[in-house]
C-alpha positions, 0 to 999 in steps of 0.5 A: 668354581665354574663359569656362570654359563656352566651352572646355567647349563646344569640348571637347564639340564637337571645336572647335580653339581658340587662346587668348591674353592681351589684350596687343595694339596698345598695349604699354606700355614698363614693367616692371610692365606686362611682369610683368602680361603674364607673370602673365596668360599663366601664369594662363591656362595654369594655369586652362585646360590641362586643356581638350583643345580648346586647341592653341595658347597665344598672346600679342601681336596686331598690336603694331605697328599703324600708329595706335599705331606712329606715336606712338612716339618711339624706335622702335628702343628700343621694338622691342627692349623688345617683342622682349624681352617676347615672349621672356619670354612664350615662355619662360614658356609653354614651361615651363608647357606644353611640349606645345602650340604657341605663336603671335603674330598680326601684321598685314600689315607683314611686314618690320617684324615680321621686323626686330624678330625677332618672327617668330622667337619663337613656334612658329607665326606668325599673319597678320591679312590683309584684302587686298580689304577694307582694301587693294585687291587680292585678288591681294596675298594670294597675293603675301604668302604667297609672301613669307612662304615666301621670308623665313620658309621654316621657320615654320608660318603660320595666317591668323588673321584674314580677313574683309569686312563685309556688311549682310544688307539690301544686295545687288549685281549688281556688288559692289565693295570696301567696298559692304557687299554680301553678294555682296562678302563671299562673293567675298572669303571664297571667294577666301581659302578657296581660296587657303588650301586650295591653299597647302600651308605654310598650316596653316589660317585663321580667318574674322573674324568669326563674328557681327556684334558691337558695336564702339563706335568703328566707323561702317561700314554700321551705327553701332557694329557690326562687320559682318564676321560670317557671321551677324547679331547675332541669329545669322541666317545672311547 
């Protein structure tokens, strides 16, 4: 959840907002953790429900991410417990505010989320996709969307993250993946935007990210900076 002034600015500017609790990547199998998630979701809705800019209440983000998932010993038990928590959070959200949409954002392991029944819980499924950046081919993005349509034909979808890193000092006549050139970032974003616009069952997309931002563990083209922004840390357009 954002500072109240962010929501106020979005109300005034007419921006559409998704807001979610920080339950992502590493979900603890513990009842007290689950109760804390429920309290966060309930408090978020009650604190911010009067902001007209908010149209989606979300929870969970990339909860089966590989780095964490590979450390789980009993994955069947883990999936069942996370699905049960998702259903609890969905019920709370619908009860607190039956008028807005709900959403869970997942990464590209579609079968994993379908198998755990995570995709059946919210009203909208979000996918965070980086084909052409962390994975090789842009074209796999099209195939992923076709697979969503085939396996989840009645589930609205938003591409909740898509982006590529760039350094405003780096240019290339022959841009390629992970060279951090402005030209590759342009090529990446243009491809994704065209695909989203021509795919009628995709409700929208969100570029990750608007601004280059500090990220302690990253070592991309700048130490400790995530360079996927469309503007630099000091807000200069790339």
